[in-house]
N, C-alpha and C positions, 0 to 999 in steps of 0.2 A: 445412275443405275446402284440397285443394292448390291452389296457383296454376295455371293452365292453362301449357301452353309454347307460345309467342308465333313464329310462323314468319316469323324478320326477315328471313329470304331475298327472302319472300314481299310483307312487309312493304315492304321497300327498292325490288324490282320494280314494285310498283303506285305507289307513289310516285316513279320517275323514270317512267313511263308517265306518271301524271296533269300531272307537270310540263310533258312534251313536247305537252300539249292544250290550245292556247289559250282559257280562258275568262274573259275580264272580263265581269262585270257585266253584262249585255244582250247576252251571246254567248258563251251558256251549251252549247247544243245537243247540241254534239258531245260534252262532256266528262260528260254524262247519260247520252246514248247508252252511253258507254263504262264508267259506273258499274252501269248498268242490266243491261247485260249480264254483268258481274261477279260482281253480285248473283244473276244467274241460275247463274252456272256453280258458284255456294256453293249453290246450293238454295232460293232464296227467290225467290218471284214480287214484280215491283214492280208499284207503282203510281205514276200520274203525275199530276200538276196539269196545268191547261192549260198554263203556261208551262216546266212541268218538273221543278219540285220532287219528291222520290223519297221514297215512302213503301215498305217492304219489313218486310214484319212475320212476326218469329219466332215460333212459338204456344208459348206457355205452358201450364201447369194450369187456368189460367183467364184468361178476357179482361179483366174488370174489372181496376180497378188497374195498367193496364198501365203500364210505364217506357219511355223513351223516349231514346234516342242520337241528339242532332243534331249535326250538321256543316255547313261549307258549302264548295260547288264553285266559288264564284264568285271572282273575285282583282282587282286594283287592274287600270287601266288607264288608256286618255284617251278622248278623243272629238273629232276634229274642229270646232274653232271657229269658222273661218273660213278661207279660201283666202286669200292675199297674195298682194301685186303682184311679189313678189319670185319667185315659184313654190315658197313653203315655208307651212306648215300651220300655224296658231294653234291651240292645245291648252286644253281642259280638263281636269281629272283624274275620273278614276273612281271614287270613296271616296275618302279621305282620305291623300293621301301627298304629301309635300315635292318638290318641282321637284330638290329639292336631289340627291336619288336621279333623276331624270329625264334630268340632264343626263347626255349618254353612253349613254343606253341603245340599243339595236338594236330593231329593233319589225318589227313586222308591221299592216298598212294592210290591213282589208278594206274593198271595195267592191263595187258590184253588176256590176262587170266584172270584179272576180278581185283578187287580194292582192298589194300591193309591200312590198318591204323598203322599210326607212329608218333615220335614227338621231334622236334626238331631241338638238340643239345650244343653247347657249346663244345670245342675239342675237349677240354676239362671240365667237367660236369661235376665231379665227384670232390668236394670239402674233404673225406675221407681218404681220398688217396694223393690229392695234388696239394691240400692246403689253402695257403694265402694264394696258391698262384691260380687260383680260381678266379679271382680280384684284378689280376695284372693281365689276363691273356686279351690281345686286341680284341675291337669290336670289327665283325664285316665277315659278308659270306666264305670266305675261305677258311674262317674260325668257325664255322657250325658243321652239322651233320646229320642227318635223318637216321634215326635207330627204327625201323621196322617193328614191329611186335609178332615178329614171326621168327619161327628157326631160322635165322640168319648169321653166320660167324666168318663167313668167306665169300668171296664172289661166287665160288661153284654153290653155295647156298642161294646167293641172291637171283641167279642165274636160272636155278629151279624153280625159284618162286615164280617166274617169269617179268622180273624185274628189268628194265632195259634203258640203258640214256634214251634221254626224250621225253622220260614218263611223267604227267604233270601230277604236282602235287597243290593239293587244297588246303587251305588253313581253317581251321573252324574259328567261327565267328564269336562261338560264347554269349549271344545274345541276353542283355538284362533290359526291362520295360518297369521303370521304376516307378512307383504308384505320384509321384511330386514331377510326371512327366518327362524326365531324363530317361535315355535310353543310351546304353552303352554297348558298344558292339565293334568287332570289326567289319570293314565293309559298308560301312552305313556310305561311304563314298563308293558306288554310289544305289545302293538296292533302296537308300532313301528317296534318291529323285526319282528313282522308276514309279516308286510308291505314292509319290506326290505326282506325278504326272497322273496314274491311273485314278488318284483320287478326284483330283480335278474336272480328269475325262469324266466320271460318274457323277457329280454336282452339276455338270453340263448337260448330260444326258439325262439325271432326275428333273431336272430345271426347264426340259425341251428349250433352250437356248438356242437363239438364232443369232449366227455370226455373218460378218457382212462379207466375209471369204471362207475360204475352206481350210482348216486349221490341220496340219499332217503331226502325227504323233511318231516320234521316228526313237528306234529305240539300237544303238550300234551296240558292238562286240565287242571292239578292240580299240577300246580310249584309253587303256590303260598303257598302252604301247605304241601310241601316237599319233594312228591311224583313224579311227571314230568315225566322225558323218563324210568322210573321204569321199562316198560312192554312194549316196544314198537320198541324195536332194535330186529335186526333178525340176523342170526350168518353170515350172509356174509359183517356185516358191521365191517370195521376195523376202522376206526376213525368218529369221531362225532365234530362238532364245535356247540356249542350252541353260539345263538344269543340274546344281552341281553343289561340292561342297564348298565351304570358305573358309579359311585357316583361322580361326580363334587362337593368337598366340602376341606375346608381347611386342609391340611393333605396326603391330594387323588393329585396324576398325570392326572385322567381321564381329559378329554376336551371333551366341546361340539362341537368340530369341527376333522374331520377325526376320523380314527379308535384308540380306545384305548384297548388294546391288556392286558386282563388280565393273569397274571404271578403263579396268586394264589389265593385262596379264603378260605373260614375259613375250609373247608375240605384237604387243601393241595396244593402243586402244582399242575400245570396243565402239560399234557405232553412234556416232554422236546423236543423232535424233531417236533411234530406237532407244538408247538407254534413258534420255531425258524423258520421254514417253511412260516407260518403265517407274518412273520417279514421281511424274504427275498420276500415274494411276494410283500409289501407294499412297500419295498427299489425298488426295481427291478422296480414298474409299476406307482411310483412316486406317491403312497398314502399316506397322511400325517400319522404317527404313535406313539403312546405315550404308553409306558407300567404302569401297575399300580398294585398293589395288593389291595384287599379287604378282611378286616378281618371280616366284620359281614356280609356274604355273599353267599347265596348257587345257583347254578341255576340245571337246566336239567340235566348236567355231571353230578354233585353229584350223584342224584337220581338212573342213570342210573348205576354208578361203584359200588353202596353201592347194586344195586341189584344184580351184579354179570357181568356186562359185560363187557368183556375183550377186551375194545376199548383204543384208545390213545383219550384225550380229550383236547378238547380247548377252551376257551371263548372270544369273540371278541364282543366288545360294543358299544355303542353311549352313550356318555355322557351326564348324567342327570344331571340338576340341583334340589336341593330338592327332591330325590329321596322318593319315597312312601307318596307324600306331593303334593303340585300343582308344578307338574312337569316342566320343560323347557328343550328343545333341538334344533338341527339346524338341517337344511335339509342337510346341508355338511355331518356331521357325518352321516347320512343315506344314501345319497348317496354313503359314502366312503365305507361302510361296504357292501354295495350292490356290488361294484365293486372289492374287495376285494374276494367275495364269488364267483364271473363269473372267478377270478383268481385262484383261488385255486381249482374250477370243471376241468378246463383245465391244471391244471399244472402236469406234469407226476409224477408217484408214484417212488417214491425214496426207500422206503421199501418192495421190492418184498416179502421180507418175512413174511408180513403181510398179505398176501395171504391167509393163514393155520393159524390156530387157536394156533397151535401148529408145532415146527419143530426141526428134532434130531440136537444137536452138536450148535457151535455160527457163523458157516459159515452162513454169511449175516446178523446175527447181529448188530446192531444197536450200536454205542459206544458214548460216551462223553468224547471231547478232552481233556485231561489234560496234558499237555507238559511233567510235570515233571515225572508222570505216564508212560507213554507212552516211553519216553527214560527211565526209570528204568525196564520198561518191552522189550525193543527193542531186546535184543540176544532169548526172548523166546517166542516171538509169531510170526506167519507169516502177513504181510501186508495185506494179502486177506481175511483175518479170521475179521480186523476190522469192517467192514460192512459201510454201509453208515450212513450219520451222520442227516439225514432228509430224 
């Protein structure tokens, strides 16, 4: 099977558009509308849940045993915690990210009366006023505030502007697309994953690819707060691959190039057989691949399994330097992940038993090969009962 060609110009164009649409968790309607329209342009009808998670099904040879590709549309952000006497706003984060990366961020504050621009500043922001104290104040959300770019010198002024506790704050992404393939921006987690999924779908449509089972393209809206794919899967889905960021940092094996295949996150190992299959597809298709384990990380896969979905799960990632901060990725990784998705979508189904939620007996059940155990059990088992490995 030849690798499908990925339209990287399209991928970059979609990524740039996604980054331009503010979508902190809880404020995702606009990005949902954009992705829904993009799916329609690519020839798929989209179903939306009540709150806006998206499901688009590309039909395969059969419905049972469907495969899902899941990414998330929501990003980090902040929310107004308190209107302060000095006319500024106390904030709490949306999602888990450090106030260290919030300091100096340009923002958009969304209110019922309209949007206001602003800047997140440390409480002691002026060196001319506080001298060396600006370098010794603690780091944390209680030590920053939002300065709104409007006449606001008191709580009364803020109320006059229509600003209320709970209003959503979006953080400017400040994207840069560099000629050498590097991309620097906030919110590459997971706008880049969404662009990868759409680029993979475009390649499949352009090639008129036939797949053995339906492919569900899923886009969730609450991953950054831990809910994610909890309520988007249908019973037809047997396996799900999450597309998200890998952590390129000291002590990690992730890379900004190629596919980083997650073997486990803080919720435990990913499915043995599905992960093994993805590694094999990378080798067969000459896609650069490395493996990693993420100790302080969870994705859409975790929320689906915790919600009771009995699906095989895996996580494929593009290496991100400084995740949840000023993030950097490379187009090589984005293209590689899109190539892997297309290879997976077209690959034969090895575990036919997964077409049904349950089956009687162990015939066709998977096995994890351990030579010593196999030798010990050999007199007592029939080779036909060993089942597929992937």
